[in-house]
C-alpha positions as CSV (number, residue, x, y, z in Angstrom):
1,M,213.8,58.8,157.8
2,L,216.4,56.1,156.7
3,Q,215.6,54.2,154.4
4,I,216.8,50.5,152.7
5,E,216.1,50.8,149.0
6,K,214.3,47.1,147.6
7,R,215.8,48.3,144.3
8,Q,219.9,48.5,146.0
9,K,222.7,46.6,143.9
10,K,224.5,44.8,147.4
11,P,222.4,42.3,148.9
12,V,220.5,43.7,152.1
13,H,221.9,41.7,155.4
14,W,219.3,40.8,157.7
15,P,220.1,40.9,161.3
16,T,219.3,38.7,164.3
17,L,217.7,39.7,167.1
18,N,220.8,39.3,169.7
19,T,222.1,41.9,166.8
20,V,219.4,44.1,167.1
21,I,218.9,43.9,170.8
22,M,222.8,45.1,171.0
23,V,222.1,48.0,168.8
24,E,219.1,49.1,170.7
25,D,221.0,48.4,173.8
26,T,223.8,50.4,172.9
27,L,221.1,53.5,171.8
28,K,219.3,53.5,174.6
29,N,222.1,52.9,177.0
30,M,224.7,56.1,175.7
31,N,225.4,59.0,177.6
32,E,225.2,61.6,174.4
33,S,221.5,62.8,173.5
34,V,222.9,62.5,170.0
35,I,224.6,59.8,168.2
36,S,226.1,59.5,164.7
37,V,226.5,56.5,163.0
38,A,229.7,56.0,162.9
39,E,230.3,57.0,166.5
40,L,227.4,54.1,167.0
41,K,229.6,51.6,165.1
42,R,232.5,52.2,167.1
43,K,230.3,51.9,170.6
44,L,228.8,48.7,170.0
45,P,230.7,45.6,171.8
46,R,231.1,43.6,168.6
47,Q,231.2,44.8,164.7
48,V,228.0,45.2,162.7
49,N,227.9,45.2,158.8
50,H,227.1,48.8,157.5
51,L,223.5,47.6,155.5
52,T,222.6,45.7,158.2
53,L,222.9,48.5,160.6
54,M,220.9,50.7,158.6
55,V,218.4,48.4,158.3
56,I,218.2,47.8,162.1
57,L,218.5,51.9,162.9
58,E,215.5,51.7,159.6
59,Y,213.5,49.0,162.3
60,L,214.0,51.4,165.3
61,E,213.0,54.3,163.5
62,R,209.9,53.4,162.1
63,S,209.0,51.2,165.6
64,G,209.1,55.2,167.2
65,K,212.6,53.6,169.2
66,I,215.1,56.4,167.6
67,A,214.7,59.8,165.9
68,A,217.3,60.2,163.1
69,G,217.5,63.7,161.4
70,L,221.3,65.7,160.3
71,R,222.7,65.9,163.4
72,G,222.4,62.2,164.3
73,I,220.7,59.8,166.0
74,S,218.7,59.9,169.5
75,W,216.6,57.5,171.1
76,V,213.4,58.5,171.7
77,Y,211.3,55.6,173.3
78,T,209.8,55.6,177.0
79,D,208.5,52.6,178.7
80,S,206.5,55.4,181.3
81,K,203.4,53.2,182.4
82,V,202.3,56.6,183.7
83,I,202.2,57.5,179.8
84,R,200.9,53.9,178.7
85,E,198.0,54.2,181.4
86,L,197.2,57.9,180.0
87,I,197.0,56.9,176.5
88,K,195.0,53.6,177.3
89,K,192.2,55.8,179.1
90,G,192.3,58.4,176.0
91,T,194.0,60.9,178.7
92,E,195.0,63.9,176.8
93,I,198.4,65.1,178.3
């Protein structure tokens, strides 16, 4: 799991909502199943500070939208109405 430590010496750059949405859209629409942070930075429409990007990636991982591992980052969130209904009803898949 990505971690932004509170004890960091450098100040954390808090992202704007527009920046979070830009990163989400880029990850959601990528062709690859796994992408590195460096490659993600290159694919973003505009430049994002590294610490700000790390904060965004930590948020996306905590919210269950991405999975981050040794090989890179993958978009894992699905907005399937069928799955939401099954969860609402408590149906086991």
